C-alpha positions in Angstrom: 36.3 -16.1 -36.0 37.0 -13.5 -38.7 35.8 -10.8 -36.2 38.3 -12.2 -33.7 41.1 -12.0 -36.3 40.0 -8.4 -37.2 40.2 -7.5 -33.5 43.7 -9.1 -33.2 45.0 -7.0 -36.1 43.5 -3.9 -34.6 45.0 -4.6 -31.2 48.5 -5.1 -32.7 48.1 -1.9 -34.8 47.0 0.0 -31.7 50.1 -1.2 -29.8 52.4 -0.3 -32.7 51.0 3.1 -33.5 49.3 4.3 -30.3 46.0 4.8 -32.1 42.8 4.1 -30.2 41.6 0.5 -30.6 38.2 1.6 -31.9 39.8 3.7 -34.7 42.1 0.8 -35.6 39.3 -1.7 -35.7 37.2 0.5 -38.0 40.1 0.8 -40.4 40.5 -3.0 -40.9 38.6 -3.9 -44.1 38.0 -7.0 -46.2 39.4 -6.1 -49.7 37.4 -6.6 -52.8 40.2 -8.6 -54.4 42.1 -11.4 -52.7 45.4 -10.2 -54.2 45.2 -7.4 -51.7 45.2 -9.9 -48.8 42.5 -11.3 -46.5 42.3 -8.0 -44.6 43.6 -4.6 -45.5 44.1 -1.3 -43.7 44.3 2.1 -45.4 46.9 3.9 -43.4 45.0 7.2 -43.8 42.1 5.8 -41.9 44.3 5.2 -38.8 44.3 9.1 -38.4 47.9 9.0 -37.2 49.5 12.3 -36.0 52.5 11.5 -38.3 50.3 11.9 -41.4 48.7 15.1 -40.0 52.2 16.4 -39.6 53.1 15.7 -43.2 54.6 12.2 -43.0 54.4 10.0 -46.2 51.6 7.4 -45.8 53.4 5.0 -48.1 56.5 5.1 -45.9 54.3 4.7 -42.8 52.6 1.7 -44.3 56.0 0.1 -44.9 57.3 0.8 -41.4 54.2 -0.6 -39.7 54.2 -3.7 -42.0 57.9 -4.3 -41.1 57.2 -4.0 -37.4 54.1 -6.2 -37.4 54.7 -9.6 -35.8 52.9 -12.6 -37.3 51.3 -15.2 -35.0 49.5 -18.6 -35.2 46.5 -16.9 -37.0 48.0 -14.0 -39.0 50.7 -15.2 -41.4 52.1 -11.9 -42.7 51.7 -8.2 -43.1 52.9 -6.4 -46.2 52.8 -2.8 -47.6 51.2 -1.9 -50.9 51.4 1.8 -51.4 49.5 3.5 -48.5 47.8 0.2 -47.6 48.9 -2.6 -45.2 47.7 -6.0 -46.4 47.3 -9.0 -44.1 47.3 -12.7 -44.9 45.8 -15.1 -42.4 46.7 -18.8 -42.0 44.1 -21.0 -43.6 44.9 -24.0 -41.4 44.2 -22.1 -38.2 40.9 -20.7 -39.6 39.8 -24.0 -41.0 40.6 -25.8 -37.8 38.3 -23.4 -35.9 35.5 -22.9 -38.4 34.9 -26.1 -40.3 34.3 -28.3 -37.2 31.9 -25.7 -35.9 29.9 -25.8 -39.1 29.8 -29.6 -39.1 28.7 -29.7 -35.5 26.1 -26.9 -35.7 24.7 -27.9 -39.1 21.5 -25.9 -39.7 22.1 -23.6 -36.7 25.5 -22.4 -37.9 25.4 -18.6 -38.1 22.6 -18.2 -35.6 23.0 -16.1 -32.5 21.2 -15.1 -29.4 21.6 -11.3 -29.7 17.8 -10.8 -29.8 17.1 -13.1 -26.8 14.4 -11.7 -24.5 13.1 -9.3 -27.2 9.9 -9.6 -29.3 9.3 -8.4 -32.8 6.1 -8.3 -34.8 6.7 -8.5 -38.6 3.7 -7.3 -40.6 4.0 -8.6 -44.2 2.3 -9.8 -47.3 -1.1 -8.1 -46.5 -3.0 -8.7 -49.8 -6.3 -7.0 -50.3 -9.3 -9.3 -50.1 -10.9 -10.0 -53.5 -7.7 -9.3 -55.4 -5.5 -12.0 -56.8 -2.0 -12.5 -55.5 0.2 -10.8 -58.1 4.0 -10.2 -58.4 3.7 -7.0 -56.4 2.4 -8.9 -53.4 5.2 -11.4 -53.8 7.8 -8.7 -52.9 6.2 -8.0 -49.5 5.7 -11.7 -48.9 9.3 -13.0 -49.6 11.1 -9.9 -48.2 8.9 -10.1 -45.1 9.4 -13.8 -44.7 13.2 -13.1 -44.9 13.0 -10.4 -42.2 10.9 -12.7 -40.0 13.3 -15.7 -40.3 16.4 -13.5 -39.9 15.1 -12.2 -36.5 14.2 -15.7 -35.5 17.7 -17.0 -36.1 19.2 -14.0 -34.2 17.3 -15.0 -31.1 14.2 -12.8 -31.3 10.8 -14.0 -30.3 9.3 -13.2 -33.8 5.6 -13.0 -34.7 4.7 -13.3 -38.4 1.5 -11.3 -39.0 -0.6 -11.0 -42.1 -2.7 -7.8 -41.9 -5.2 -8.3 -44.7 -6.7 -5.3 -46.5 -10.3 -6.3 -45.8 -12.1 -3.1 -45.0 -12.8 0.3 -46.6 -14.7 2.0 -49.4 -13.4 -0.5 -52.0 -15.6 -3.2 -50.5 -18.6 -0.9 -51.0 -17.5 -0.7 -54.6 -17.2 -4.5 -54.8 -20.7 -5.0 -53.4 -22.1 -2.6 -56.0 -20.1 -4.3 -58.7 -21.2 -7.8 -57.7 -24.8 -6.7 -58.0 -24.5 -4.7 -61.2 -21.3 -5.7 -63.1 -21.6 -9.4 -63.7 -21.5 -11.0 -60.2 -22.1 -14.8 -60.5 -22.6 -17.3 -57.7 -21.3 -20.1 -60.0 -18.1 -18.3 -60.8 -17.6 -17.1 -57.3 -17.6 -20.7 -56.0 -15.4 -22.0 -58.8 -12.7 -19.3 -58.4 -13.6 -16.7 -55.8 -10.6 -14.4 -56.0 -10.4 -14.3 -59.8 -14.1 -13.7 -60.1 -14.2 -10.9 -57.5 -11.2 -9.4 -59.3 -13.1 -9.4 -62.6 -16.0 -7.7 -60.9 -13.6 -5.2 -59.3 -12.1 -4.3 -62.7 -15.5 -4.0 -64.3 -17.0 -1.7 -61.6 -13.9 0.5 -61.7 -14.5 1.0 -65.5 -18.1 2.0 -64.8 -17.0 4.3 -61.9 -14.7 6.2 -64.3 -17.7 7.0 -66.5 -20.2 7.6 -63.7 -19.0 9.4 -60.5 -22.2 8.4 -58.7 -21.0 4.8 -58.5 -18.3 5.8 -56.0 -20.8 7.8 -54.0 -23.0 4.7 -53.8 -20.0 2.6 -52.8 -19.2 5.0 -49.9 -22.8 4.8 -48.8 -22.6 1.0 -48.8 -19.4 1.0 -46.8 -21.1 3.4 -44.3 -23.8 0.7 -43.9 -21.1 -1.9 -43.2 -19.5 0.4 -40.5 -23.0 0.9 -39.0 -23.4 -2.9 -38.7 -26.0 -3.6 -41.4 -26.4 -7.4 -41.3 -27.0 -8.0 -45.0 -24.0 -5.9 -46.0 -21.7 -7.5 -43.5 -22.9 -11.0 -44.4 -21.9 -10.6 -48.0 -18.6 -9.0 -47.0 -17.8 -11.8 -44.6 -18.5 -14.4 -47.3 -16.1 -12.6 -49.8 -13.5 -12.4 -47.0 -13.7 -16.1 -46.0 -13.5 -17.3 -49.6 -10.5 -15.1 -50.3 -8.6 -16.1 -47.2 -9.1 -19.8 -48.1 -7.6 -19.2 -51.5 -4.7 -17.2 -50.1 -3.9 -20.0 -47.7 -3.5 -22.3 -50.6 -0.9 -20.0 -52.1 1.0 -19.5 -48.8 1.1 -23.3 -48.4 2.6 -23.7 -51.9 5.3 -21.1 -51.0 5.8 -22.7 -47.6 5.1 -19.4 -45.9 3.9 -19.5 -42.3 1.9 -16.9 -40.4 1.4 -16.8 -36.7 -1.5 -14.4 -36.9 -4.1 -13.6 -39.6 -5.5 -10.1 -38.9 -7.0 -7.3 -40.9 -8.4 -3.8 -40.9 -11.8 -5.2 -40.1 -10.5 -6.8 -36.9 -9.5 -3.4 -35.4 -12.3 -2.3 -33.1 -11.5 -1.3 -29.6 -8.1 0.1 -30.6 -9.7 2.4 -33.1 -12.2 3.6 -30.6 -9.5 4.1 -28.0 -7.3 5.9 -30.5 -10.1 8.4 -31.4 -10.8 9.0 -27.7 -7.1 9.6 -26.9 -6.9 12.1 -29.8 -9.9 13.9 -28.5 -8.7 13.9 -24.9 -5.2 15.2 -26.0 -6.8 18.0 -28.0 -5.2 16.8 -31.2 -8.3 16.9 -33.5 -9.2 19.7 -35.8 -12.0 19.9 -38.4 -11.0 20.3 -42.1 -13.6 20.2 -44.9 -16.0 18.5 -42.4 -13.5 15.7 -41.8 -11.6 15.2 -38.5 -7.8 15.6 -38.8 -4.9 15.3 -36.4 -3.1 18.5 -35.6 0.7 18.2 -36.1 3.7 20.2 -36.9 5.2 18.4 -40.0 4.1 20.1 -43.3 5.4 17.1 -45.3 2.7 14.9 -43.8 -0.2 16.9 -45.1 -3.7 16.4 -43.7 -3.9 13.4 -41.4 -7.6 12.5 -41.8 -8.9 10.0 -39.2 -12.7 10.4 -39.9 -14.2 11.3 -43.2 -17.0 13.9 -43.5 -19.6 11.1 -43.8 -18.4 9.7 -40.5 -16.5 6.6 -41.7 -13.1 5.7 -40.4 -9.9 6.0 -42.5 -7.0 3.7 -43.1 -4.9 5.9 -40.9 -7.2 5.6 -37.9 -7.5 1.9 -38.3 -3.7 1.5 -38.4 -3.3 3.7 -35.3 -5.8 1.5 -33.5 -4.0 -1.6 -34.7 -0.7 -0.3 -33.1 -2.5 0.1 -29.8 -4.1 -3.4 -30.0 -0.9 -5.1 -31.0 1.2 -3.5 -28.3 -1.5 -4.5 -25.7 -1.4 -8.1 -27.0 2.3 -8.6 -27.7 4.2 -5.9 -25.7 6.6 -5.9 -28.7 10.1 -4.3 -28.6 9.9 -3.7 -32.3 7.3 -3.8 -35.0 8.3 -3.9 -38.7 6.0 -3.1 -41.6 7.1 -4.7 -44.8 5.2 -2.7 -47.4 6.0 -0.9 -50.6 7.9 2.4 -50.5 4.9 4.2 -51.9 3.3 3.7 -48.4 6.1 5.6 -46.8 4.1 8.8 -46.2 1.2 6.8 -44.7 3.4 5.0 -42.3 5.1 8.3 -41.3 1.7 9.6 -40.4 0.9 6.5 -38.3 4.3 6.8 -36.5 3.7 10.6 -36.0 0.3 9.9 -34.5 1.7 7.3 -32.1 4.4 9.8 -31.1 1.9 12.6 -30.5 -0.2 10.2 -28.3 2.9 9.3 -26.3 2.3 5.6 -26.6 4.9 3.2 -25.0 6.0 2.1 -28.5 6.5 5.6 -29.8 10.3 5.5 -29.9 11.7 5.6 -33.4 13.4 2.2 -32.9 10.1 0.5 -32.0 8.2 1.1 -35.3 10.1 0.5 -38.5 9.1 0.6 -42.2 11.0 -1.8 -44.5 10.1 -0.5 -47.9 10.7 -1.9 -51.4 10.5 -0.6 -54.9 7.5 -1.2 -57.2 7.2 -3.8 -59.9 6.2 -1.7 -62.8 4.0 -2.8 -65.7 1.0 -4.0 -63.6 -2.1 -2.3 -62.3 -4.9 -4.2 -60.5 -7.4 -1.5 -61.2 -7.0 -1.8 -65.0 -6.7 -5.6 -64.9 -3.3 -6.1 -66.5 -1.6 -7.7 -63.4 0.6 -10.7 -63.7 -0.7 -13.2 -61.1 1.7 -15.2 -59.0 0.2 -18.5 -59.8 0.7 -17.8 -63.5 4.3 -16.8 -62.9 5.1 -19.8 -60.8 3.4 -22.2 -63.3 5.3 -20.6 -66.3 8.6 -20.7 -64.4 8.1 -24.4 -63.5 7.3 -25.2 -67.2 10.4 -23.4 -68.3 12.6 -25.2 -65.7 11.0 -28.6 -66.7 11.9 -27.9 -70.4 15.5 -27.2 -69.5 15.7 -30.3 -67.3 14.3 -32.5 -70.1 17.3 -31.4 -72.2 19.4 -33.9 -70.2 17.4 -37.1 -70.4 19.8 -39.1 -68.2 19.6 -36.7 -65.3 15.9 -36.2 -65.8 15.3 -40.0 -65.6 17.1 -40.2 -62.3 14.8 -37.6 -60.6 12.2 -39.1 -58.3 9.8 -36.3 -58.8 10.7 -34.0 -61.8 7.6 -31.9 -61.4 8.4 -31.0 -57.8 12.0 -30.3 -58.8 10.8 -28.0 -61.6 8.4 -26.2 -59.2 11.2 -25.6 -56.6 13.6 -24.4 -59.4 11.0 -22.0 -60.7 10.4 -20.6 -57.3 14.1 -20.3 -56.7 14.6 -18.3 -59.9 11.7 -16.0 -59.1 12.8 -15.4 -55.5 16.5 -14.8 -56.2 15.8 -12.5 -59.2 13.5 -10.4 -57.0 16.0 -10.3 -54.1 19.3 -9.9 -55.9 19.3 -6.1 -55.7 18.6 -3.6 -52.9 14.9 -3.8 -52.1 14.2 -0.1 -52.7 15.1 -0.6 -56.3 12.0 -1.1 -58.4 12.0 -2.8 -61.7 10.0 -3.3 -64.9 8.3 -6.7 -65.0 9.6 -8.9 -67.8 8.9 -12.6 -68.2 12.5 -13.2 -69.4 13.8 -11.5 -66.3 11.8 -13.8 -64.0 12.4 -17.1 -66.0 16.1 -16.9 -66.6 18.1 -20.1 -65.9 21.5 -18.8 -66.9 24.0 -16.7 -65.0 23.7 -15.6 -61.4 20.2 -17.1 -60.7 18.3 -19.2 -58.2 18.9 -22.2 -60.5 22.7 -21.6 -60.2 22.5 -21.7 -56.4 20.4 -24.9 -56.5 22.8 -26.5 -59.1 25.8 -25.8 -56.8 23.9 -27.2 -53.8 22.8 -30.4 -55.7 26.4 -30.9 -57.0 27.8 -30.7 -53.5 25.2 -33.2 -52.4 26.2 -35.5 -55.3 29.9 -35.2 -54.2 28.9 -36.3 -50.6 27.0 -39.3 -52.0 30.0 -40.2 -54.2 32.4 -39.8 -51.2 30.3 -42.2 -49.1 30.3 -44.8 -51.8 34.1 -44.7 -52.4 35.5 -44.2 -48.9 35.7 -47.4 -46.9 35.7 -45.4 -43.6 32.6 -43.3 -44.4 29.6 -44.0 -42.3 27.0 -45.1 -44.8 24.3 -45.5 -42.1 24.7 -42.0 -40.8 23.4 -39.2 -43.1 26.0 -36.8 -41.6 29.6 -37.3 -42.8 32.1 -37.6 -40.0 35.2 -35.3 -39.9 36.9 -36.3 -36.6 40.5 -36.6 -37.8 41.0 -34.0 -40.5 44.4 -32.6 -41.3 43.5 -29.0 -42.1 47.1 -28.2 -43.1 46.3 -29.9 -46.4 43.9 -27.1 -47.3 46.9 -25.0 -48.5 45.7 -23.8 -51.9 44.3 -20.3 -52.5 41.1 -21.7 -53.8 40.6 -23.7 -50.6 41.4 -20.6 -48.5 38.7 -18.6 -50.4 36.0 -21.1 -49.5 37.1 -21.4 -45.9 37.1 -17.6 -45.5 33.6 -17.3 -47.1 32.3 -20.0 -44.8 33.7 -18.2 -41.8 32.0 -14.9 -43.0 28.5 -16.3 -42.8 27.7 -15.2 -39.2 29.1 -11.7 -40.0 26.9 -11.7 -43.2 23.8 -12.4 -41.0 24.8 -9.7 -38.6 25.2 -7.2 -41.5 21.8 -8.2 -42.9 20.2 -7.5 -39.5 21.5 -4.0 -39.7 20.0 -3.3 -43.2 17.3 -5.9 -43.5 18.5 -6.3 -47.1 17.9 -9.8 -48.6 20.5 -9.0 -51.3 23.2 -9.1 -48.7 22.6 -12.8 -48.3 21.9 -13.4 -52.0 25.2 -11.8 -53.2 27.1 -13.7 -50.5 25.7 -17.0 -51.7 26.7 -16.2 -55.2 30.2 -15.5 -54.0 30.3 -18.8 -52.2 29.0 -20.7 -55.2 31.6 -19.0 -57.5 34.4 -20.0 -55.1 33.1 -23.6 -55.1 32.8 -23.6 -58.9 36.4 -22.4 -59.2 37.7 -25.1 -56.8 35.9 -27.9 -58.7 38.4 -27.9 -61.5 41.5 -28.2 -59.3 40.6 -29.4 -55.8 39.3 -32.9 -56.5 38.1 -35.3 -53.9 37.6 -38.6 -55.8 40.8 -40.4 -56.6 42.9 -38.4 -54.1 44.9 -39.8 -51.1 42.6 -40.5 -48.2 43.7 -37.7 -45.9 43.6 -35.1 -48.7 40.2 -36.3 -49.8 38.9 -36.1 -46.2 40.2 -32.5 -45.8 38.6 -31.3 -49.1 35.4 -33.1 -48.3 35.2 -31.4 -44.9 35.6 -28.0 -46.8 33.0 -28.8 -49.5 30.5 -30.2 -46.9 30.8 -27.0 -44.8 30.2 -24.9 -47.9 27.1 -27.1 -48.7 25.7 -26.6 -45.1 26.2 -22.8 -45.3 24.6 -22.7 -48.8 21.6 -24.7 -47.6 21.2 -22.4 -44.5 21.3 -19.3 -46.7 18.7 -20.7 -49.1 16.3 -21.7 -46.3 16.7 -18.1 -44.8 15.6 -16.8 -48.2 12.6 -19.1 -48.2 13.9 -21.5 -50.8 14.0 -25.3 -50.2 17.5 -26.6 -51.1 17.4 -29.4 -53.7 19.7 -32.4 -53.3 19.2 -33.6 -56.9 18.4 -31.8 -60.1 
């Protein structure tokens, strides 16, 4: 609806000034402050010949505003310096938007723009035998957001977890298990944590003795050559690790369509190597095989090491071939840390040199994110995700117990605390642009105050409470139907600026999703939800429902319920279950 209004303003401006419609539309902005109107146009951005010829933009703004004719949607146009500010009619907007929200419920904001297209989203991708730490969380929750966003925009989306389950480090782990404290009892009790302890211990030994890594490379060569004993132990470590990871994903309500891994790439890797040979793209460098290319920034693109073992690069090229053969995707997105940027550029370059069908720049995409500093798996000082979630839940539970009356009314306080803790962790991580890294701090992740996940949940729970209260006090409310009915709302009663702010924000949600699709930034949705909650909080104090005349109460309830639906939809998109009580 807002996009339609924006187009209407642009069309009227085009008629008045003679400027091209596309230029006029690009000039129509949403101002940062509502005192500047609901839409604003900087006259300079209209690129009028009058201005080029020396006319005063302030006078032009006044002239255009004076000539602008209001209609049933646009209430007025006024000049403010070199800007033209437009006010829209809340009643017209509310009459169009709020019934649509009530009708569509959890599908409001969705579109079919991606219909007929398929995307593979590769995310999370932890390394076998390493615990799930906060660094892995970033790929998991950002990737889940990217996957869900494509789904609700009509794409046929495939969620893929490409496990790091192959490579020299598994030779190192095998050596460590034999020589650095491997224990069958500890392995069965907590496989990932024990293998992690072994990994840290063997790395310390390797720092003092370079021969340890040589032996690890030799063990991995045995794995690649198909040694049954080496592969049996690796398979056992892999199976135990995956089972533990699945427990964590279940706790986070994360779904994957496909579990894959570097070890699963076989025919694609062989095919990639043969294609590179046939195309004459291989050179020898220090006894290793490298891809010949023309981009100095990519350095040596090694696909086979001097001892004859494959590299991460070759396995990823082979994975692209196999995935395209399987899914015939239109787009594949890798959600991995920005430190992997050079590696993925090498993968994309190799795909381009081979002339594969998915070689177009739009087909393969890296969605990067900054690093969580203060943790290093190799040195053993990582903060594990289960620790973080447990501590966050304990923190939330302590806050909840500070209000004994509300605490006693909760059916399952532990579940509520877990969801609140998860909400705070997720929202804190996704509040800023994803390429911004940050220093890990417990206080940062556990905060309950300010613009946090707890604040979003509190607003949602309060809106749910308002709906329950409305059902109890309104004789016409349908107590048997969980959905409130808004068939005869007088939207002209939503005349206050505070009401208009909420209605406009609710109307913006589809545009917010469209914007997020362009950038794949979760913070676009997070910051929007904060703005919506702030608008609702501001309205609480003045726009009451209970104790008001029936028609006014119904109109306001329609507005608040629409805000609740949009807030819930946004939380679900972020991977957060909305709480109805807290």
